[in-house]
C-alpha positions, 0 to 999 in steps of 0.5 A: 463521459466514462465512468470513474472506474473506466477512466482510472483503469490505466492508473489502477493497473500501473499502481498495482504494478508499482505497489507490487514492486514495493511489496517485493522490495519490502519483503526482503528488507522488513522483518514480519512484513507479509503483503500490502493492499490498497483501497480507493474510491475513484470518485474521491481520487487521490484523497481516498487512496490508502495503502495498507502494509500487513504484518504477521504479528503485532510485535513485528508491526510495532517494531517496524513502526518504531524503527527506520522501517517505517520511513522505508515503507513511506518511501516505497509508497511515495516512490510507487505513487510518483511512478504512476504520477499520483500527487499527494501532500502527505504520504503518511495520510495515505498509508496504514499498518495492520496485522494479518488476521488468521484466515477464515476463508480466502484472503483479499487480493494483496500485492 
């Protein structure tokens, strides 16, 4: 029986590709948006899947969340999930919004 990591490697590749497209779209549309990343525990997939949208400042994050940009980010995330065939009951439960911390070394892999 394949490990969860191997079983989901194709989904992971496709998810990275579709989230990269969402990221590039959002960069041109949403002020202060920098990058996004995702975390998942494939033993608890898709419930554990969370996409984090990163901003350059708390002010830009707050502005985006108080504007139609929030719905746009949820829409882009849902489209990425749909493209890969990931079904969740509430996209909002799988999305987080954060502020990029000053670099103290290498940044984690984003999209």
